N, C-alpha and C positions, 0 to 999 in steps of 0.2 A: 504494500499500500504506499503511495507517495506521501511525502511529508507535507501536510497542509497546515502546519501551525503558523498562525499569524499573530504578531505581537499587538496589533491594534485592537482596541475595544470600542464598541459602539454602545452608547446609553440610549435605551428606548423608553420614552414616556408615553404610555398608552393605557387608557382605563378599561378597554374592552378586552376580555380574557382571550377570546379566539384570535383577534387581530394581533394581540401581543405575542401569542404563541406562534402565529404565522411569521411575524417579523423576526422573532428569535430564530426560528428554523431557517428562514431564508438567509439571514445574516451569517449564521453558522455554516451554511452551505457555501457561502462565499469566503469562508475561512477566518471569520472575525470572532473574537470573544464578545459576549453580550452581557450587559447588566440591564435589569428591568425595573421600571418604576410605574406605579399605578396612577399617579397624579402629579401635578406640578410641584407640590411640596416635597414629594419623594425625589423628584428630579433634582431640585435644589439641594436637598440633603445629601444626595449622592455626590454632587459636585463639591460640596463643602467638606464632607467627611472622608471621601474615598481617596486612597493614595494612587488610584489609577489615573493615568493621563489619557482621558477619552479622546479618541480620534475624531468623533463626530457624535451628534445627538439627533435622534429621530423624535419629533415632538408633535403629539396630536393637539389640535386646536381646542376641541371640546372635551374638557375633563372636569371632574368634581373638585371642590375646594378651590383650587387655583387653576384658571383656564390656561390654554397654551400661550396666548398672546401676552398675558401678564407674566407668565413663567419665562417667556422669551426675553422680555424687558430686563428681568432680574438676572438672567444668564448673561446678557450683554454688559450689565454692570459689573459682574464678577469676572467675565472673560470675553474680550472683544474679538478673539481670534478663532475660537472653536466653531467649526461649521455646524449649523443647526438646520436640519431639513424638516420643514413643517409638513404634517400629514393631516388631511381633512376629507371627510365625506361630503362636505359642503364647499364645492370648488367654485364659489362665486368670485367675480372679479374683485369685489370688495374685500373678501378674505385674503386673496392673494396679495393685493396691494398693501393691506394692513400688515400681513406677515413680513413682506419685503421691507416695508418702512421701518419696522421694529427690529430689523437685523437678521431676518431669515436668509439663509443661504440658497435654498431651493424649496420648491413646493410640489408635493405629490398628492394625487387624488386617490381616494379609496374606491374600489379595492386596488391595492398596490400590486402591480405586476412585478414578477421577479426581475425581469430585464430592466424595467424602469428604475427599480430600487438600485440595481447594480450600477447603472449609468449615473444616477444621482449621487451616490457615494463617490464614484470615480471623479466626477466633476468637483465635488466638494473638497476632496483631498488634493486634487490638482490645483484648485484655487488657493488652497492653504499653503501651497508652495512645496508640497511633498510629492514625490514620485509615486504614482499608483502602481503597486506591484501585486498583481493577482496571485493568489496562492498557487504553488506548483501543482501540476496535475498531469495526468496521462493524456497527452494531446494527440497521440497517434494510436488509437485503439485498433486492435485486430478484429475486424468484423467478421462474424461467422455466417452472416446471411447477406443476400443482395438487397441493399436499401435503395440504390438508384444513382443515376448521374444527374438528375434534376437538381438545380441549386438549392431548393428548399429541402430536398431529401439529404443533400450533402451537409446542410446545416444541422439537421436532425442527427445525422451520423456523428458529427463532431460533438454535439451536445451530449450524446450517449457516452462518448469517451470522457467528457468533462465531469459528468455527474455520477458516473458508474460507482466510484468508490465512496462518494459522499452519502449515498443512500437517502436523498431527500424524498418526501412524498411526491409522486408524479401523477398528473392527470393527463390522459391521452384522449384527444378528441378527433373525430373524423367520421366519414361515412362508413356504413357497413361494408366490410370486405376490403377496406383500405390498407390493412396491415397493422392495426393497433396491437394485436397480440404478439406479432413478430417483434415489434419494438419493445414491448414489455419483457419478452423473454430475453432479448438482447441486453436490456438494462440489468436483468437478474444475472446473466452470464458474465457481465463485466463488473460485478460487485463482489464484496467479500463473502456473499451468500451463495456463490456460484455452485458450490458442491452440496448445497442443501436443497430442500424440496421447493418446487415451483408448482403451485396449485392454482387452478382457475375455476371461478364460479360465474356463470351467466345469470345475472339478477333478473333478467327478463324472461328466462326460460322456465322458471319455477314459481309456484304460488309463494306468498310471503312466509307462510308457516314452514314450508320446506327449505326456503332460503335461510331462515333463522336456525333451523336444526342442522342444516349442512354446515353453517359457519361456526356455531357454538356447541353443537352436540346436545345430548340430552341424557337424563338419568332414567333408569328403569322405572316404568310406571308413570312417567311424566305426562303421558297422554295415551289415548287408546292406540294400541299397536306398538307401544314402546316396551317390548318384551325384555330388552337388555340395554345396558348402558352403551352409548355410542360417542366416540370422540369426534369433535368437529374439526373443520379445516384449520382453525386457529391453533388447535393443539397439534395437529399433524404437521403443520408448516412451521412449528417453532424453530427459530433460527433461519428460516427461509423466507419465501415471498409468496403473497397471495395476489392474484389479479382479480379484481372485482369488475367483470365486464358488464357493460350496460348499467352502470350504477345509477344512471338517471332514472331508471325504472324501479329502483328500490323503494319500498313502502316507507313513509315518513317515520312511522313508529320505530321501525328497524334501523333507520338512519340514526336515531338517538342512541341506540344501543351500540352501534358501530363507532359512533363518535367517542363514547365512553372507553371503548377498547383502545382507540387510537391515542387518547389522552393518558390513560392510566396503565395501559398494557396489561390489563387484567379483566376477567369476566367470570360469569358463572354459567354452567350448562343449564339448559331448560329443565326446570324441576329440581335443580340442585342448589346446595347452600355453600359448597366448597368454592373458594375463590382461586382461580387458576391464573398464574402469571405467565405471560408469553412474550417472546421477542420476535415479532413478525413485521416484515416490511410490506406495506400495502401499496399496490399500484392500481389506479382506477382508470377505466376506459368508458367512453360513451359516445353515441352519435347525436345526443340531444344537446340543446343550448341550455346549459345549466343556469346561466344568469337569468334567462327567461323563465326557467322553472322556479328559480328563487322568487321572482316577482309574482309568479302564480301560486306561490306557497306550496309547491309540490316537492321542493328540495330545500334542505336546511342550509342557511347561509353559513352557520358556524362550521358545518361539515365541509362545505365548499372551500372555506379558507384553510381548513386542515389538510385537505387533499391537494389543493392547487398551489403548492409551493413551486413546482416546475410544471409548466403547461406545454405540451407538445401537440400541435395540430397537424394531422396527416392530410396531405392534399389528395384529392381524388385522382384516379389513374388518368382520366381524360385531360387533366392539367399537367400530366407528366409524359407527353407523347414521346420524348426522347428515351424513356425507360421501357416502353412497351415491348419492343423487339429484344433488347438485351435481357429483360426480365423473363420473356418467353423462352429464350435460349437457356437461361439459368434453370427455369422450371423443367425444361425438357431433359436436362442433365440430371435433375433431381429425381424425376419419375421414370426415366428410360430404363427398360429392362437391361440386364447385363449382357454384354457380348452382342448387342443389337445396335446397328448404326441408326442414328436419328434421322428422320425424314427432313428434307431441306425445306426451308421457308422460301417459297417462290416469290418472285417480284409481285405477282398478282395477289398472293396471300398477304404479303407484307403491306401492300397498299390498302387492302380491305381491313387489316388489323389496325392500321393507323387511322383509318376513317371511322371506325366503329366507336361508339360513345362509351362502352364499358360501364353500364350502370351498376354492375355488380363488383366493379373495381378489380383488385388483384385476385380475389377469390374466383370471379368469373373467368379471368384470364387463365388461372391455374386449371380450372375445369376444362377450358377450351384446349389447353395444351395436352392434357391427358387424353382427351378425345382424339386429337391429332395423332398422338403416339399410337393409338389403337387402330384408327381408320387409315392413316397414312395417305390421305387423299387431299392434297392442298387445294386443288381446283374446286372440289365439292364444298370444302369448308369455306373457301373464299366466296362462293355463291351464297352460302348460308349467311355469312356476315353481311353481304351486300343486300340481301333480302331484309335483314334486321335494320340496316341503315335506311333502306327505302321505306319500311314501315314507320320508323321513327320520323322520317321526313313527312310522311302522310299524316301521322297522328299529331305531330307537334310542330308543323310548319309555321313559320312566321307569317303573320297576316300583313302583307305589304300595304302601306298607305292607310291602313284602318286607324292605327294609333299614332303613327309617326308623321303623317301628312299634315300640312297646314290646315287650320280650321276652315278656310274658305274652300279648299279642295274637298274636304270631307263633306261639307254642305252640298256640293255639287254631285257627289257620288254616294248613294245610300250605303251605310255600313254593312247591312245584310248582303248587299250585292258584292261588296268587297270580300266578305267572309266566304260567300259561295265561290267567287272566282279563285280565292286562295286554296280552298278545298279542292276544286277541280284541277288546279295546277299541281298540287301535292299528289293527288291521285294519279295524274298523268306521269309525273316523275317516278312514282313508285313502280307503275307498270312497265315503263320504259326501262328502268334499271334492271327489273327482273327479266324482261325479254332479252336485254343485252347479255345478261349473265348466262342465259340458256341458248344463246345464239339464235334467238327468235323461234325457239321451239315452244309453241304456245301450250302444249300439253304439260310440259315440265314447268312452265311459268305458272300455270293454273294451280298445279300441285304446291309450288313454293308459296304462292299467294293465298293458298287455302280457300280458293273459290271454285265454283263449278266452271268447267271448260267453256260451256256455251255462254255463261255469264261473262267470262273474260272477253270472248269475241264481241259480245254486245257492248261492253264497256269500251273496248277499243274503237268500235264504230262510233259510239256516242261521243267519245273524247276526241275523235278525229286522229287517232294514232295510225299513221301510215305504215304500210308494209315495206320494210327496208331490207328484206333478206337478200342475200347474194344469189348468184346463179347456182353456186354449189348447193345452197340450201333449197333451192327450188326443185332440185333433183333428189333431195333427201326423201327416203320412204315415209318418214313421219310427216314431213311437210306435204307430200302428195296426198296422204290420208286426210290431213286437215283441209286441204283444198277441195277434196271431194265432198267433205261435209259442208263446207261453206257455199260452194257453187252448185251443189246438187248432183244427182247421179248422171244427168244428161251431159253436163260439162265434163264430169269426171270420165264418162265413157268415151267422149270424143277426144279427150286429151290422151286416154289410154290407147285408143286406136291410132292417133296421130304419132304416138311414140313408137 
């Protein structure tokens, strides 16, 4: 483990227990020693009595007994040089101006993001005339998984290496299938707990009662069906890591019990009286907007502060186009049978993969790769992707001119007419894309579009889709069969005899 000892100490003046705990954890993760004070009087007492030479002070504005502004004035009478970073949930212009006029060095709004806190302290120490030396850390981690070439993914990879040994609580957010669990496992692998257990619980997959029993265990007879004592995940993962996936779906009542474990590192089994102490690192993941959930009172704000020391946001695969092909090749090596050569990703398949939206993200790509390894038919899979692209275009095509055109143009052209026109255009593009993918074989196109063959011919006629097949296609047996159906037996017979 790298030496992360830092001689600087930060004094935190904050009356809210959860915010105080969050700031303490975040500062320790940056390598600082921390002293805590609950109000302005305690802050001043620490400055007067402590032998510690504080590097900076974090000071909340709203505190009991003596508020932050009054405390700031007293600090400036005692010491005019020490940086004081003012923190407030009421980030009005008046508060900021008042804090700066009374000697504040910087101003941070609650909730305080980890990166904002780091930058504010860095600025404060630089302004003080001291060189900011971040604690030494492992800056070149050996990654065991493919995280990507995308700039945002490179930042995440670097962050994993920086925080691996510090073990701060981490909240990973991102769409379903974007790789949140992969990052959580990599954080565990690059921590001192790497050789201990890594357990995962999906909070959305089970009823609340089962989630509670899975996490904390239960005593025999605690409820109907509890025929014997069972250890929960917190006991089994002692010394290791637990990933709480989809924590945004956890019941509020259970959130309170989880918060207690995170604070005190102890709990009781369901139906038990024995207090069990554990040392478990908790990593949380969710696709939900937790700040919105806090506003809706479906997620506890104090738990959010406890979990969100480090926040990692996973970008969706559609925003990482440079990673799609390298990631597919990585997954092919992962899932390929031994002593069997991997099929080549053709130019046509590559283009289709880069054009696809990948709503299921990395998980969808992995399933696609496994299918490719089994079928080994790049042309067929490319057609399948193009059909999906065409369907998406038909279902979610932009409505040109309806919402973006100037008001006087919209007045001249009814909105419903524009919607109808856009739908017709999208349907035409979908059919043309499918016909091109099948080289204008209408029967195959009908199957791919999942509509009746005759219905396809009717739609083509209605939409004015012209027959653009080549001379080679005209002599194709399937095409001849289609032409007989369209033109009737008489033209088919005369064509046959002419041939």
